[in-house]
mmCIF file of the protein (N, C-alpha, C, O) and its ligand, coordinates in Angstrom:
data_MODEL
# 
_entry.id   MODEL 
# 
loop_
_entity.id 
_entity.type 
_entity.pdbx_number_of_molecules 
1 polymer     1 
2 non-polymer 1 
# 
_entity_poly.entity_id                      1 
_entity_poly.type                           'polypeptide(L)' 
_entity_poly.nstd_linkage                   no 
_entity_poly.nstd_monomer                   no 
_entity_poly.pdbx_seq_one_letter_code       
;(UNK)(UNK)(UNK)(UNK)(UNK)(UNK)(UNK)(UNK)(UNK)(UNK)(UNK)(UNK)(UNK)(UNK)(UNK)(UNK)
(UNK)(UNK)(UNK)(UNK)(UNK)(UNK)(UNK)(UNK)(UNK)(UNK)(UNK)(UNK)(UNK)(UNK)(UNK)(UNK)
(UNK)(UNK)(UNK)(UNK)(UNK)(UNK)(UNK)(UNK)(UNK)(UNK)(UNK)(UNK)(UNK)(UNK)(UNK)(UNK)
(UNK)(UNK)
;
_entity_poly.pdbx_seq_one_letter_code_can   XXXXXXXXXXXXXXXXXXXXXXXXXXXXXXXXXXXXXXXXXXXXXXXXXX 
_entity_poly.pdbx_strand_id                 A 
# 
loop_
_entity_poly_seq.entity_id 
_entity_poly_seq.num 
_entity_poly_seq.mon_id 
_entity_poly_seq.hetero 
1 1  UNK n 
1 2  UNK n 
1 3  UNK n 
1 4  UNK n 
1 5  UNK n 
1 6  UNK n 
1 7  UNK n 
1 8  UNK n 
1 9  UNK n 
1 10 UNK n 
1 11 UNK n 
1 12 UNK n 
1 13 UNK n 
1 14 UNK n 
1 15 UNK n 
1 16 UNK n 
1 17 UNK n 
1 18 UNK n 
1 19 UNK n 
1 20 UNK n 
1 21 UNK n 
1 22 UNK n 
1 23 UNK n 
1 24 UNK n 
1 25 UNK n 
1 26 UNK n 
1 27 UNK n 
1 28 UNK n 
1 29 UNK n 
1 30 UNK n 
1 31 UNK n 
1 32 UNK n 
1 33 UNK n 
1 34 UNK n 
1 35 UNK n 
1 36 UNK n 
1 37 UNK n 
1 38 UNK n 
1 39 UNK n 
1 40 UNK n 
1 41 UNK n 
1 42 UNK n 
1 43 UNK n 
1 44 UNK n 
1 45 UNK n 
1 46 UNK n 
1 47 UNK n 
1 48 UNK n 
1 49 UNK n 
1 50 UNK n 
# 
loop_
_struct_asym.id 
_struct_asym.entity_id 
A 1 
B 2 
# 
loop_
_chem_comp.id 
_chem_comp.type 
_chem_comp.mon_nstd_flag 
UNK 'L-peptide linking' . 
ZN  non-polymer         . 
# 
_pdbx_entity_nonpoly.entity_id   2 
_pdbx_entity_nonpoly.name        ? 
_pdbx_entity_nonpoly.comp_id     ZN 
# 
_pdbx_nonpoly_scheme.asym_id         B 
_pdbx_nonpoly_scheme.entity_id       2 
_pdbx_nonpoly_scheme.mon_id          ZN 
_pdbx_nonpoly_scheme.ndb_seq_num     1 
_pdbx_nonpoly_scheme.pdb_seq_num     101 
_pdbx_nonpoly_scheme.auth_seq_num    101 
_pdbx_nonpoly_scheme.pdb_mon_id      ZN 
_pdbx_nonpoly_scheme.auth_mon_id     ZN 
_pdbx_nonpoly_scheme.pdb_strand_id   A 
_pdbx_nonpoly_scheme.pdb_ins_code    . 
# 
loop_
_atom_site.group_PDB 
_atom_site.id 
_atom_site.type_symbol 
_atom_site.label_atom_id 
_atom_site.label_alt_id 
_atom_site.label_comp_id 
_atom_site.label_asym_id 
_atom_site.label_entity_id 
_atom_site.label_seq_id 
_atom_site.pdbx_PDB_ins_code 
_atom_site.Cartn_x 
_atom_site.Cartn_y 
_atom_site.Cartn_z 
_atom_site.occupancy 
_atom_site.B_iso_or_equiv 
_atom_site.pdbx_formal_charge 
_atom_site.auth_seq_id 
_atom_site.auth_comp_id 
_atom_site.auth_asym_id 
_atom_site.auth_atom_id 
_atom_site.pdbx_PDB_model_num 
ATOM   1   N  N  . UNK A 1 1  ? 14.789  9.689   0.032   1.00 0.00 ? 1   UNK A N  1 
ATOM   2   C  CA . UNK A 1 1  ? 13.809  9.128   -0.894  1.00 0.00 ? 1   UNK A CA 1 
ATOM   3   C  C  . UNK A 1 1  ? 12.485  8.929   -0.193  1.00 0.00 ? 1   UNK A C  1 
ATOM   4   O  O  . UNK A 1 1  ? 12.403  8.305   0.865   1.00 0.00 ? 1   UNK A O  1 
ATOM   5   N  N  . UNK A 1 2  ? 11.449  9.474   -0.809  1.00 0.00 ? 2   UNK A N  1 
ATOM   6   C  CA . UNK A 1 2  ? 10.097  9.372   -0.223  1.00 0.00 ? 2   UNK A CA 1 
ATOM   7   C  C  . UNK A 1 2  ? 9.432   8.093   -0.713  1.00 0.00 ? 2   UNK A C  1 
ATOM   8   O  O  . UNK A 1 2  ? 9.393   7.827   -1.914  1.00 0.00 ? 2   UNK A O  1 
ATOM   9   N  N  . UNK A 1 3  ? 8.905   7.296   0.230   1.00 0.00 ? 3   UNK A N  1 
ATOM   10  C  CA . UNK A 1 3  ? 8.234   6.085   -0.150  1.00 0.00 ? 3   UNK A CA 1 
ATOM   11  C  C  . UNK A 1 3  ? 6.724   6.342   -0.122  1.00 0.00 ? 3   UNK A C  1 
ATOM   12  O  O  . UNK A 1 3  ? 6.274   7.352   0.418   1.00 0.00 ? 3   UNK A O  1 
ATOM   13  N  N  . UNK A 1 4  ? 5.952   5.430   -0.701  1.00 0.00 ? 4   UNK A N  1 
ATOM   14  C  CA . UNK A 1 4  ? 4.501   5.553   -0.650  1.00 0.00 ? 4   UNK A CA 1 
ATOM   15  C  C  . UNK A 1 4  ? 3.976   5.542   0.762   1.00 0.00 ? 4   UNK A C  1 
ATOM   16  O  O  . UNK A 1 4  ? 2.885   6.058   1.000   1.00 0.00 ? 4   UNK A O  1 
ATOM   17  N  N  . UNK A 1 5  ? 4.696   4.980   1.711   1.00 0.00 ? 5   UNK A N  1 
ATOM   18  C  CA . UNK A 1 5  ? 4.243   4.878   3.069   1.00 0.00 ? 5   UNK A CA 1 
ATOM   19  C  C  . UNK A 1 5  ? 4.313   6.237   3.777   1.00 0.00 ? 5   UNK A C  1 
ATOM   20  O  O  . UNK A 1 5  ? 3.654   6.458   4.793   1.00 0.00 ? 5   UNK A O  1 
ATOM   21  N  N  . UNK A 1 6  ? 5.111   7.122   3.227   1.00 0.00 ? 6   UNK A N  1 
ATOM   22  C  CA . UNK A 1 6  ? 5.223   8.446   3.808   1.00 0.00 ? 6   UNK A CA 1 
ATOM   23  C  C  . UNK A 1 6  ? 4.217   9.427   3.276   1.00 0.00 ? 6   UNK A C  1 
ATOM   24  O  O  . UNK A 1 6  ? 4.097   10.535  3.798   1.00 0.00 ? 6   UNK A O  1 
ATOM   25  N  N  . UNK A 1 7  ? 3.494   9.048   2.251   1.00 0.00 ? 7   UNK A N  1 
ATOM   26  C  CA . UNK A 1 7  ? 2.527   9.932   1.646   1.00 0.00 ? 7   UNK A CA 1 
ATOM   27  C  C  . UNK A 1 7  ? 1.189   9.765   2.281   1.00 0.00 ? 7   UNK A C  1 
ATOM   28  O  O  . UNK A 1 7  ? 0.853   8.678   2.752   1.00 0.00 ? 7   UNK A O  1 
ATOM   29  N  N  . UNK A 1 8  ? 0.377   10.865  2.309   1.00 0.00 ? 8   UNK A N  1 
ATOM   30  C  CA . UNK A 1 8  ? -0.967  10.777  2.870   1.00 0.00 ? 8   UNK A CA 1 
ATOM   31  C  C  . UNK A 1 8  ? -1.922  10.092  1.845   1.00 0.00 ? 8   UNK A C  1 
ATOM   32  O  O  . UNK A 1 8  ? -1.672  10.061  0.640   1.00 0.00 ? 8   UNK A O  1 
ATOM   33  N  N  . UNK A 1 9  ? -2.981  9.572   2.384   1.00 0.00 ? 9   UNK A N  1 
ATOM   34  C  CA . UNK A 1 9  ? -4.018  8.963   1.520   1.00 0.00 ? 9   UNK A CA 1 
ATOM   35  C  C  . UNK A 1 9  ? -4.581  9.986   0.561   1.00 0.00 ? 9   UNK A C  1 
ATOM   36  O  O  . UNK A 1 9  ? -4.935  11.084  0.991   1.00 0.00 ? 9   UNK A O  1 
ATOM   37  N  N  . UNK A 1 10 ? -4.678  9.683   -0.689  1.00 0.00 ? 10  UNK A N  1 
ATOM   38  C  CA . UNK A 1 10 ? -5.185  10.633  -1.677  1.00 0.00 ? 10  UNK A CA 1 
ATOM   39  C  C  . UNK A 1 10 ? -6.697  10.841  -1.560  1.00 0.00 ? 10  UNK A C  1 
ATOM   40  O  O  . UNK A 1 10 ? -7.255  11.810  -2.076  1.00 0.00 ? 10  UNK A O  1 
ATOM   41  N  N  . UNK A 1 11 ? -7.338  9.901   -0.867  1.00 0.00 ? 11  UNK A N  1 
ATOM   42  C  CA . UNK A 1 11 ? -8.783  10.007  -0.717  1.00 0.00 ? 11  UNK A CA 1 
ATOM   43  C  C  . UNK A 1 11 ? -9.199  10.863  0.479   1.00 0.00 ? 11  UNK A C  1 
ATOM   44  O  O  . UNK A 1 11 ? -10.058 11.738  0.369   1.00 0.00 ? 11  UNK A O  1 
ATOM   45  N  N  . UNK A 1 12 ? -8.552  10.583  1.651   1.00 0.00 ? 12  UNK A N  1 
ATOM   46  C  CA . UNK A 1 12 ? -8.963  11.286  2.885   1.00 0.00 ? 12  UNK A CA 1 
ATOM   47  C  C  . UNK A 1 12 ? -7.850  12.006  3.554   1.00 0.00 ? 12  UNK A C  1 
ATOM   48  O  O  . UNK A 1 12 ? -8.100  12.737  4.512   1.00 0.00 ? 12  UNK A O  1 
ATOM   49  N  N  . UNK A 1 13 ? -6.616  11.847  3.107   1.00 0.00 ? 13  UNK A N  1 
ATOM   50  C  CA . UNK A 1 13 ? -5.488  12.588  3.701   1.00 0.00 ? 13  UNK A CA 1 
ATOM   51  C  C  . UNK A 1 13 ? -4.911  11.973  4.923   1.00 0.00 ? 13  UNK A C  1 
ATOM   52  O  O  . UNK A 1 13 ? -3.966  12.534  5.478   1.00 0.00 ? 13  UNK A O  1 
ATOM   53  N  N  . UNK A 1 14 ? -5.397  10.876  5.384   1.00 0.00 ? 14  UNK A N  1 
ATOM   54  C  CA . UNK A 1 14 ? -4.826  10.223  6.561   1.00 0.00 ? 14  UNK A CA 1 
ATOM   55  C  C  . UNK A 1 14 ? -3.523  9.552   6.155   1.00 0.00 ? 14  UNK A C  1 
ATOM   56  O  O  . UNK A 1 14 ? -3.232  9.381   4.972   1.00 0.00 ? 14  UNK A O  1 
ATOM   57  N  N  . UNK A 1 15 ? -2.739  9.170   7.177   1.00 0.00 ? 15  UNK A N  1 
ATOM   58  C  CA . UNK A 1 15 ? -1.470  8.522   6.902   1.00 0.00 ? 15  UNK A CA 1 
ATOM   59  C  C  . UNK A 1 15 ? -1.681  7.075   6.547   1.00 0.00 ? 15  UNK A C  1 
ATOM   60  O  O  . UNK A 1 15 ? -2.657  6.449   6.959   1.00 0.00 ? 15  UNK A O  1 
ATOM   61  N  N  . UNK A 1 16 ? -0.730  6.541   5.758   1.00 0.00 ? 16  UNK A N  1 
ATOM   62  C  CA . UNK A 1 16 ? -0.803  5.150   5.304   1.00 0.00 ? 16  UNK A CA 1 
ATOM   63  C  C  . UNK A 1 16 ? 0.050   4.224   6.198   1.00 0.00 ? 16  UNK A C  1 
ATOM   64  O  O  . UNK A 1 16 ? 1.044   4.661   6.779   1.00 0.00 ? 16  UNK A O  1 
ATOM   65  N  N  . UNK A 1 17 ? -0.331  2.998   6.296   1.00 0.00 ? 17  UNK A N  1 
ATOM   66  C  CA . UNK A 1 17 ? 0.432   2.013   7.036   1.00 0.00 ? 17  UNK A CA 1 
ATOM   67  C  C  . UNK A 1 17 ? 0.764   0.862   6.074   1.00 0.00 ? 17  UNK A C  1 
ATOM   68  O  O  . UNK A 1 17 ? 0.098   0.655   5.059   1.00 0.00 ? 17  UNK A O  1 
ATOM   69  N  N  . UNK A 1 18 ? 1.824   0.125   6.438   1.00 0.00 ? 18  UNK A N  1 
ATOM   70  C  CA . UNK A 1 18 ? 2.149   -1.079  5.648   1.00 0.00 ? 18  UNK A CA 1 
ATOM   71  C  C  . UNK A 1 18 ? 1.181   -2.187  5.963   1.00 0.00 ? 18  UNK A C  1 
ATOM   72  O  O  . UNK A 1 18 ? 0.822   -2.404  7.120   1.00 0.00 ? 18  UNK A O  1 
ATOM   73  N  N  . UNK A 1 19 ? 0.767   -2.874  4.954   1.00 0.00 ? 19  UNK A N  1 
ATOM   74  C  CA . UNK A 1 19 ? -0.148  -4.009  5.126   1.00 0.00 ? 19  UNK A CA 1 
ATOM   75  C  C  . UNK A 1 19 ? 0.238   -5.071  4.130   1.00 0.00 ? 19  UNK A C  1 
ATOM   76  O  O  . UNK A 1 19 ? 0.718   -4.755  3.042   1.00 0.00 ? 19  UNK A O  1 
ATOM   77  N  N  . UNK A 1 20 ? 0.037   -6.332  4.483   1.00 0.00 ? 20  UNK A N  1 
ATOM   78  C  CA . UNK A 1 20 ? 0.331   -7.420  3.569   1.00 0.00 ? 20  UNK A CA 1 
ATOM   79  C  C  . UNK A 1 20 ? -1.009  -7.985  3.054   1.00 0.00 ? 20  UNK A C  1 
ATOM   80  O  O  . UNK A 1 20 ? -1.954  -8.204  3.812   1.00 0.00 ? 20  UNK A O  1 
ATOM   81  N  N  . UNK A 1 21 ? -1.039  -8.198  1.795   1.00 0.00 ? 21  UNK A N  1 
ATOM   82  C  CA . UNK A 1 21 ? -2.232  -8.772  1.167   1.00 0.00 ? 21  UNK A CA 1 
ATOM   83  C  C  . UNK A 1 21 ? -1.809  -9.999  0.392   1.00 0.00 ? 21  UNK A C  1 
ATOM   84  O  O  . UNK A 1 21 ? -0.718  -10.045 -0.176  1.00 0.00 ? 21  UNK A O  1 
ATOM   85  N  N  . UNK A 1 22 ? -2.679  -10.990 0.373   1.00 0.00 ? 22  UNK A N  1 
ATOM   86  C  CA . UNK A 1 22 ? -2.402  -12.222 -0.370  1.00 0.00 ? 22  UNK A CA 1 
ATOM   87  C  C  . UNK A 1 22 ? -3.146  -12.160 -1.702  1.00 0.00 ? 22  UNK A C  1 
ATOM   88  O  O  . UNK A 1 22 ? -4.348  -11.895 -1.745  1.00 0.00 ? 22  UNK A O  1 
ATOM   89  N  N  . UNK A 1 23 ? -2.432  -12.403 -2.760  1.00 0.00 ? 23  UNK A N  1 
ATOM   90  C  CA . UNK A 1 23 ? -3.021  -12.311 -4.078  1.00 0.00 ? 23  UNK A CA 1 
ATOM   91  C  C  . UNK A 1 23 ? -3.673  -13.591 -4.416  1.00 0.00 ? 23  UNK A C  1 
ATOM   92  O  O  . UNK A 1 23 ? -3.572  -14.569 -3.676  1.00 0.00 ? 23  UNK A O  1 
ATOM   93  N  N  . UNK A 1 24 ? -4.371  -13.603 -5.569  1.00 0.00 ? 24  UNK A N  1 
ATOM   94  C  CA . UNK A 1 24 ? -5.113  -14.774 -6.002  1.00 0.00 ? 24  UNK A CA 1 
ATOM   95  C  C  . UNK A 1 24 ? -4.230  -16.018 -6.213  1.00 0.00 ? 24  UNK A C  1 
ATOM   96  O  O  . UNK A 1 24 ? -4.690  -17.153 -6.084  1.00 0.00 ? 24  UNK A O  1 
ATOM   97  N  N  . UNK A 1 25 ? -2.956  -15.772 -6.541  1.00 0.00 ? 25  UNK A N  1 
ATOM   98  C  CA . UNK A 1 25 ? -2.070  -16.920 -6.810  1.00 0.00 ? 25  UNK A CA 1 
ATOM   99  C  C  . UNK A 1 25 ? -1.324  -17.349 -5.544  1.00 0.00 ? 25  UNK A C  1 
ATOM   100 O  O  . UNK A 1 25 ? -0.448  -18.212 -5.606  1.00 0.00 ? 25  UNK A O  1 
ATOM   101 N  N  . UNK A 1 26 ? -1.665  -16.751 -4.397  1.00 0.00 ? 26  UNK A N  1 
ATOM   102 C  CA . UNK A 1 26 ? -1.106  -17.173 -3.120  1.00 0.00 ? 26  UNK A CA 1 
ATOM   103 C  C  . UNK A 1 26 ? 0.144   -16.461 -2.654  1.00 0.00 ? 26  UNK A C  1 
ATOM   104 O  O  . UNK A 1 26 ? 0.630   -16.718 -1.552  1.00 0.00 ? 26  UNK A O  1 
ATOM   105 N  N  . UNK A 1 27 ? 0.669   -15.576 -3.469  1.00 0.00 ? 27  UNK A N  1 
ATOM   106 C  CA . UNK A 1 27 ? 1.839   -14.793 -3.051  1.00 0.00 ? 27  UNK A CA 1 
ATOM   107 C  C  . UNK A 1 27 ? 1.387   -13.620 -2.170  1.00 0.00 ? 27  UNK A C  1 
ATOM   108 O  O  . UNK A 1 27 ? 0.227   -13.208 -2.184  1.00 0.00 ? 27  UNK A O  1 
ATOM   109 N  N  . UNK A 1 28 ? 2.355   -13.105 -1.406  1.00 0.00 ? 28  UNK A N  1 
ATOM   110 C  CA . UNK A 1 28 ? 2.056   -11.995 -0.523  1.00 0.00 ? 28  UNK A CA 1 
ATOM   111 C  C  . UNK A 1 28 ? 2.730   -10.708 -1.032  1.00 0.00 ? 28  UNK A C  1 
ATOM   112 O  O  . UNK A 1 28 ? 3.903   -10.694 -1.405  1.00 0.00 ? 28  UNK A O  1 
ATOM   113 N  N  . UNK A 1 29 ? 1.952   -9.659  -1.029  1.00 0.00 ? 29  UNK A N  1 
ATOM   114 C  CA . UNK A 1 29 ? 2.471   -8.322  -1.407  1.00 0.00 ? 29  UNK A CA 1 
ATOM   115 C  C  . UNK A 1 29 ? 2.364   -7.379  -0.265  1.00 0.00 ? 29  UNK A C  1 
ATOM   116 O  O  . UNK A 1 29 ? 1.422   -7.443  0.525   1.00 0.00 ? 29  UNK A O  1 
ATOM   117 N  N  . UNK A 1 30 ? 3.321   -6.501  -0.166  1.00 0.00 ? 30  UNK A N  1 
ATOM   118 C  CA . UNK A 1 30 ? 3.220   -5.437  0.828   1.00 0.00 ? 30  UNK A CA 1 
ATOM   119 C  C  . UNK A 1 30 ? 2.691   -4.188  0.169   1.00 0.00 ? 30  UNK A C  1 
ATOM   120 O  O  . UNK A 1 30 ? 3.241   -3.737  -0.835  1.00 0.00 ? 30  UNK A O  1 
ATOM   121 N  N  . UNK A 1 31 ? 1.645   -3.627  0.707   1.00 0.00 ? 31  UNK A N  1 
ATOM   122 C  CA . UNK A 1 31 ? 1.044   -2.448  0.160   1.00 0.00 ? 31  UNK A CA 1 
ATOM   123 C  C  . UNK A 1 31 ? 0.925   -1.394  1.228   1.00 0.00 ? 31  UNK A C  1 
ATOM   124 O  O  . UNK A 1 31 ? 1.090   -1.682  2.414   1.00 0.00 ? 31  UNK A O  1 
ATOM   125 N  N  . UNK A 1 32 ? 0.642   -0.179  0.823   1.00 0.00 ? 32  UNK A N  1 
ATOM   126 C  CA . UNK A 1 32 ? 0.349   0.911   1.782   1.00 0.00 ? 32  UNK A CA 1 
ATOM   127 C  C  . UNK A 1 32 ? -1.177  1.040   1.873   1.00 0.00 ? 32  UNK A C  1 
ATOM   128 O  O  . UNK A 1 32 ? -1.872  1.257   0.880   1.00 0.00 ? 32  UNK A O  1 
ATOM   129 N  N  . UNK A 1 33 ? -1.653  0.897   3.086   1.00 0.00 ? 33  UNK A N  1 
ATOM   130 C  CA . UNK A 1 33 ? -3.106  0.870   3.279   1.00 0.00 ? 33  UNK A CA 1 
ATOM   131 C  C  . UNK A 1 33 ? -3.552  2.006   4.163   1.00 0.00 ? 33  UNK A C  1 
ATOM   132 O  O  . UNK A 1 33 ? -2.882  2.347   5.137   1.00 0.00 ? 33  UNK A O  1 
ATOM   133 N  N  . UNK A 1 34 ? -4.685  2.593   3.826   1.00 0.00 ? 34  UNK A N  1 
ATOM   134 C  CA . UNK A 1 34 ? -5.273  3.639   4.669   1.00 0.00 ? 34  UNK A CA 1 
ATOM   135 C  C  . UNK A 1 34 ? -6.245  3.011   5.643   1.00 0.00 ? 34  UNK A C  1 
ATOM   136 O  O  . UNK A 1 34 ? -7.210  2.367   5.231   1.00 0.00 ? 34  UNK A O  1 
ATOM   137 N  N  . UNK A 1 35 ? -5.998  3.195   6.948   1.00 0.00 ? 35  UNK A N  1 
ATOM   138 C  CA . UNK A 1 35 ? -6.893  2.606   7.939   1.00 0.00 ? 35  UNK A CA 1 
ATOM   139 C  C  . UNK A 1 35 ? -8.211  3.314   8.066   1.00 0.00 ? 35  UNK A C  1 
ATOM   140 O  O  . UNK A 1 35 ? -9.170  2.781   8.626   1.00 0.00 ? 35  UNK A O  1 
ATOM   141 N  N  . UNK A 1 36 ? -8.255  4.534   7.537   1.00 0.00 ? 36  UNK A N  1 
ATOM   142 C  CA . UNK A 1 36 ? -9.480  5.302   7.692   1.00 0.00 ? 36  UNK A CA 1 
ATOM   143 C  C  . UNK A 1 36 ? -10.517 4.978   6.623   1.00 0.00 ? 36  UNK A C  1 
ATOM   144 O  O  . UNK A 1 36 ? -11.696 4.814   6.936   1.00 0.00 ? 36  UNK A O  1 
ATOM   145 N  N  . UNK A 1 37 ? -10.096 4.884   5.377   1.00 0.00 ? 37  UNK A N  1 
ATOM   146 C  CA . UNK A 1 37 ? -11.034 4.658   4.289   1.00 0.00 ? 37  UNK A CA 1 
ATOM   147 C  C  . UNK A 1 37 ? -10.830 3.330   3.594   1.00 0.00 ? 37  UNK A C  1 
ATOM   148 O  O  . UNK A 1 37 ? -11.607 2.949   2.718   1.00 0.00 ? 37  UNK A O  1 
ATOM   149 N  N  . UNK A 1 38 ? -9.739  2.597   4.002   1.00 0.00 ? 38  UNK A N  1 
ATOM   150 C  CA . UNK A 1 38 ? -9.526  1.302   3.369   1.00 0.00 ? 38  UNK A CA 1 
ATOM   151 C  C  . UNK A 1 38 ? -8.834  1.347   2.022   1.00 0.00 ? 38  UNK A C  1 
ATOM   152 O  O  . UNK A 1 38 ? -8.675  0.311   1.377   1.00 0.00 ? 38  UNK A O  1 
ATOM   153 N  N  . UNK A 1 39 ? -8.422  2.520   1.585   1.00 0.00 ? 39  UNK A N  1 
ATOM   154 C  CA . UNK A 1 39 ? -7.706  2.617   0.310   1.00 0.00 ? 39  UNK A CA 1 
ATOM   155 C  C  . UNK A 1 39 ? -6.401  1.910   0.325   1.00 0.00 ? 39  UNK A C  1 
ATOM   156 O  O  . UNK A 1 39 ? -5.715  1.923   1.347   1.00 0.00 ? 39  UNK A O  1 
ATOM   157 N  N  . UNK A 1 40 ? -6.011  1.280   -0.776  1.00 0.00 ? 40  UNK A N  1 
ATOM   158 C  CA . UNK A 1 40 ? -4.744  0.567   -0.857  1.00 0.00 ? 40  UNK A CA 1 
ATOM   159 C  C  . UNK A 1 40 ? -3.917  1.144   -1.980  1.00 0.00 ? 40  UNK A C  1 
ATOM   160 O  O  . UNK A 1 40 ? -4.427  1.450   -3.058  1.00 0.00 ? 40  UNK A O  1 
ATOM   161 N  N  . UNK A 1 41 ? -2.606  1.293   -1.709  1.00 0.00 ? 41  UNK A N  1 
ATOM   162 C  CA . UNK A 1 41 ? -1.666  1.831   -2.716  1.00 0.00 ? 41  UNK A CA 1 
ATOM   163 C  C  . UNK A 1 41 ? -0.550  0.861   -2.901  1.00 0.00 ? 41  UNK A C  1 
ATOM   164 O  O  . UNK A 1 41 ? -0.022  0.331   -1.923  1.00 0.00 ? 41  UNK A O  1 
ATOM   165 N  N  . UNK A 1 42 ? -0.185  0.617   -4.089  1.00 0.00 ? 42  UNK A N  1 
ATOM   166 C  CA . UNK A 1 42 ? 0.859   -0.353  -4.384  1.00 0.00 ? 42  UNK A CA 1 
ATOM   167 C  C  . UNK A 1 42 ? 2.146   0.363   -4.723  1.00 0.00 ? 42  UNK A C  1 
ATOM   168 O  O  . UNK A 1 42 ? 2.242   1.018   -5.761  1.00 0.00 ? 42  UNK A O  1 
ATOM   169 N  N  . UNK A 1 43 ? 3.135   0.245   -3.856  1.00 0.00 ? 43  UNK A N  1 
ATOM   170 C  CA . UNK A 1 43 ? 4.430   0.897   -4.116  1.00 0.00 ? 43  UNK A CA 1 
ATOM   171 C  C  . UNK A 1 43 ? 5.086   0.347   -5.331  1.00 0.00 ? 43  UNK A C  1 
ATOM   172 O  O  . UNK A 1 43 ? 4.853   -0.801  -5.709  1.00 0.00 ? 43  UNK A O  1 
ATOM   173 N  N  . UNK A 1 44 ? 5.928   1.169   -5.967  1.00 0.00 ? 44  UNK A N  1 
ATOM   174 C  CA . UNK A 1 44 ? 6.642   0.728   -7.188  1.00 0.00 ? 44  UNK A CA 1 
ATOM   175 C  C  . UNK A 1 44 ? 7.516   -0.499  -6.914  1.00 0.00 ? 44  UNK A C  1 
ATOM   176 O  O  . UNK A 1 44 ? 7.688   -1.358  -7.779  1.00 0.00 ? 44  UNK A O  1 
ATOM   177 N  N  . UNK A 1 45 ? 8.079   -0.567  -5.666  1.00 0.00 ? 45  UNK A N  1 
ATOM   178 C  CA . UNK A 1 45 ? 8.927   -1.711  -5.366  1.00 0.00 ? 45  UNK A CA 1 
ATOM   179 C  C  . UNK A 1 45 ? 8.122   -2.993  -5.299  1.00 0.00 ? 45  UNK A C  1 
ATOM   180 O  O  . UNK A 1 45 ? 8.650   -4.068  -5.581  1.00 0.00 ? 45  UNK A O  1 
ATOM   181 N  N  . UNK A 1 46 ? 6.849   -2.899  -4.929  1.00 0.00 ? 46  UNK A N  1 
ATOM   182 C  CA . UNK A 1 46 ? 5.973   -4.072  -4.905  1.00 0.00 ? 46  UNK A CA 1 
ATOM   183 C  C  . UNK A 1 46 ? 5.610   -4.490  -6.339  1.00 0.00 ? 46  UNK A C  1 
ATOM   184 O  O  . UNK A 1 46 ? 5.605   -5.676  -6.669  1.00 0.00 ? 46  UNK A O  1 
ATOM   185 N  N  . UNK A 1 47 ? 5.315   -3.524  -7.156  1.00 0.00 ? 47  UNK A N  1 
ATOM   186 C  CA . UNK A 1 47 ? 4.923   -3.799  -8.553  1.00 0.00 ? 47  UNK A CA 1 
ATOM   187 C  C  . UNK A 1 47 ? 6.081   -4.451  -9.322  1.00 0.00 ? 47  UNK A C  1 
ATOM   188 O  O  . UNK A 1 47 ? 5.848   -5.232  -10.244 1.00 0.00 ? 47  UNK A O  1 
ATOM   189 N  N  . UNK A 1 48 ? 7.289   -4.143  -8.956  1.00 0.00 ? 48  UNK A N  1 
ATOM   190 C  CA . UNK A 1 48 ? 8.449   -4.713  -9.632  1.00 0.00 ? 48  UNK A CA 1 
ATOM   191 C  C  . UNK A 1 48 ? 8.630   -6.172  -9.298  1.00 0.00 ? 48  UNK A C  1 
ATOM   192 O  O  . UNK A 1 48 ? 9.334   -6.892  -10.006 1.00 0.00 ? 48  UNK A O  1 
ATOM   193 N  N  . UNK A 1 49 ? 7.983   -6.632  -8.192  1.00 0.00 ? 49  UNK A N  1 
ATOM   194 C  CA . UNK A 1 49 ? 8.109   -8.008  -7.812  1.00 0.00 ? 49  UNK A CA 1 
ATOM   195 C  C  . UNK A 1 49 ? 7.185   -8.917  -8.624  1.00 0.00 ? 49  UNK A C  1 
ATOM   196 O  O  . UNK A 1 49 ? 7.411   -10.124 -8.715  1.00 0.00 ? 49  UNK A O  1 
ATOM   197 N  N  . UNK A 1 50 ? 6.171   -8.340  -9.198  1.00 0.00 ? 50  UNK A N  1 
ATOM   198 C  CA . UNK A 1 50 ? 5.189   -9.154  -9.927  1.00 0.00 ? 50  UNK A CA 1 
ATOM   199 C  C  . UNK A 1 50 ? 5.748   -9.620  -11.265 1.00 0.00 ? 50  UNK A C  1 
ATOM   200 O  O  . UNK A 1 50 ? 5.061   -10.316 -12.013 1.00 0.00 ? 50  UNK A O  1 
HETATM 201 ZN ZN . ZN  B 2 .  ? -7.955  7.198   3.151   1.00 0.00 2 101 ZN  A ZN 1 
# 
């Protein structure tokens, strides 16, 4: 099974890394973040937590 973390950034093609972000309500989400352009991608597993 391919996860979002295994996919390249759709903006610049660089690899994505896991990053945690804090939402406005104080909860923490794990996202896939591009270190090159700052793009963030929300995996389906993260969206299901909301
Ligand atoms: Zn990028």
